[in-house]
Every structure is written in structure tokens, then in C-alpha cells.
BALOBA-1460 file (C-alpha; in Angstrom, 3 decimals):
// residues 74
<rec num="1" residu="m" x="-0.077" y="-0.064" z="-0.037"/>
<rec num="2" residu="l" x="2.878" y="2.522" z="0.959"/>
<rec num="3" residu="s" x="4.565" y="1.860" z="-2.609"/>
<rec num="4" residu="r" x="1.565" y="2.423" z="-4.393"/>
<rec num="5" residu="l" x="0.812" y="5.814" z="-2.490"/>
<rec num="6" residu="v" x="4.552" y="6.755" z="-2.366"/>
<rec num="7" residu="p" x="6.535" y="5.303" z="-5.441"/>
<rec num="8" residu="k" x="10.507" y="5.218" z="-5.631"/>
<rec num="9" residu="d" x="10.487" y="6.235" z="-9.262"/>
<rec num="10" residu="i" x="8.965" y="9.623" z="-9.274"/>
<rec num="11" residu="e" x="11.002" y="13.135" z="-8.477"/>
<rec num="12" residu="y" x="10.973" y="14.271" z="-4.878"/>
<rec num="13" residu="a" x="12.268" y="17.658" z="-3.775"/>
<rec num="14" residu="h" x="14.751" y="15.743" z="-0.981"/>
<rec num="15" residu="d" x="16.278" y="13.716" z="-3.562"/>
<rec num="16" residu="n" x="17.099" y="16.790" z="-5.658"/>
<rec num="17" residu="t" x="18.532" y="18.506" z="-2.381"/>
<rec num="18" residu="w" x="20.433" y="15.816" z="-1.116"/>
<rec num="19" residu="h" x="20.874" y="13.365" z="-4.000"/>
<rec num="20" residu="d" x="20.680" y="10.169" z="-1.550"/>
<rec num="21" residu="g" x="17.630" y="8.911" z="-3.396"/>
<rec num="22" residu="n" x="15.544" y="8.273" z="-0.502"/>
<rec num="23" residu="g" x="12.981" y="10.855" z="-0.784"/>
<rec num="24" residu="h" x="10.297" y="8.268" z="-0.823"/>
<rec num="25" residu="s" x="11.323" y="6.736" z="2.402"/>
<rec num="26" residu="h" x="10.743" y="10.409" z="4.319"/>
<rec num="27" residu="v" x="7.212" y="10.632" z="2.738"/>
<rec num="28" residu="k" x="6.366" y="7.083" z="3.733"/>
<rec num="29" residu="a" x="7.780" y="7.599" z="7.418"/>
<rec num="30" residu="s" x="5.662" y="10.890" z="7.736"/>
<rec num="31" residu="l" x="2.515" y="8.985" z="6.758"/>
<rec num="32" residu="i" x="3.421" y="6.145" z="9.274"/>
<rec num="33" residu="g" x="4.686" y="8.454" z="12.266"/>
<rec num="34" residu="p" x="7.360" y="8.218" z="14.646"/>
<rec num="35" residu="s" x="5.850" y="6.844" z="17.575"/>
<rec num="36" residu="l" x="3.241" y="4.175" z="19.025"/>
<rec num="37" residu="a" x="1.411" y="4.050" z="22.247"/>
<rec num="38" residu="i" x="-0.031" y="0.805" z="23.562"/>
<rec num="39" residu="p" x="-1.727" y="0.345" z="26.719"/>
<rec num="40" residu="f" x="-1.205" y="-2.260" z="29.325"/>
<rec num="41" residu="i" x="-3.572" y="-3.811" z="31.410"/>
<rec num="42" residu="e" x="-2.414" y="-5.842" z="34.652"/>
<rec num="43" residu="g" x="1.007" y="-6.012" z="32.899"/>
<rec num="44" residu="h" x="-0.054" y="-7.398" z="29.613"/>
<rec num="45" residu="l" x="-0.076" y="-5.268" z="26.280"/>
<rec num="46" residu="t" x="-3.805" y="-4.736" z="24.935"/>
<rec num="47" residu="l" x="-3.341" y="-6.113" z="21.589"/>
<rec num="48" residu="g" x="-6.086" y="-7.636" z="19.574"/>
<rec num="49" residu="t" x="-6.192" y="-11.084" z="18.776"/>
<rec num="50" residu="w" x="-4.553" y="-10.349" z="15.031"/>
<rec num="51" residu="q" x="-2.453" y="-7.358" z="16.128"/>
<rec num="52" residu="q" x="1.180" y="-7.184" z="16.693"/>
<rec num="53" residu="i" x="4.338" y="-4.790" z="17.142"/>
<rec num="54" residu="v" x="6.229" y="-4.609" z="14.030"/>
<rec num="55" residu="l" x="9.516" y="-2.181" z="13.080"/>
<rec num="56" residu="v" x="8.900" y="-1.023" z="9.589"/>
<rec num="57" residu="e" x="12.442" y="0.089" z="7.980"/>
<rec num="58" residu="m" x="11.959" y="2.272" z="4.917"/>
<rec num="59" residu="d" x="15.290" y="3.522" z="4.388"/>
<rec num="60" residu="t" x="17.350" y="2.562" z="1.077"/>
<rec num="61" residu="r" x="20.307" y="1.230" z="2.977"/>
<rec num="62" residu="p" x="20.917" y="-0.094" z="6.627"/>
<rec num="63" residu="r" x="21.035" y="2.017" z="9.526"/>
<rec num="64" residu="e" x="21.715" y="1.821" z="13.031"/>
<rec num="65" residu="r" x="18.417" y="2.436" z="15.179"/>
<rec num="66" residu="k" x="17.481" y="3.091" z="18.791"/>
<rec num="67" residu="i" x="14.004" y="1.900" z="20.100"/>
<rec num="68" residu="i" x="13.233" y="4.084" z="23.207"/>
<rec num="69" residu="l" x="10.677" y="2.423" z="25.513"/>
<rec num="70" residu="q" x="8.732" y="4.964" z="28.066"/>
<rec num="71" residu="v" x="6.118" y="3.674" z="30.670"/>
<rec num="72" residu="i" x="3.773" y="6.447" z="31.731"/>
<rec num="73" residu="g" x="1.669" y="5.795" z="34.664"/>
<rec num="74" residu="e" x="1.150" y="3.599" z="37.915"/>
């Protein structure tokens, strides 16, 4: 779905500026967003039957990433 919405083979201003070929990656990342909030109930994630947490890498080359977990509340 993201590849249909944000194809690699069109011109992006980012690519014209930085010449790194990953303008489409930035657009996809802006659509998905940088964070996720999932409530816990009695120490368990409240995910639906078919839900799961996934990391989606959209860049054109490998990069080191950090995952930050923040617990808020009681």
C-alpha cells in the first residue's frame, strides 16, 4: 500500500537537494509516524487477536536504530 501511495520512481525535492535517493522513505515515514502508544492492563499489552508490534524500515540502506520504551502511569 505504501509503495502504491509513495512510489520510488518519481521525483522528490529531497532527492534533488540531497542526492541520496531516499525521498520516498521520508514521505512514507511521515505517513506512518514516529511513535506508537499501547496500553498495558495488569502487566500485559492490550493488543487485539491479530495485532502485533512491528518495526518498519523504509530507508534505502541499513542504519543503526534505537528503540525507546517509555512507561507512563502507575
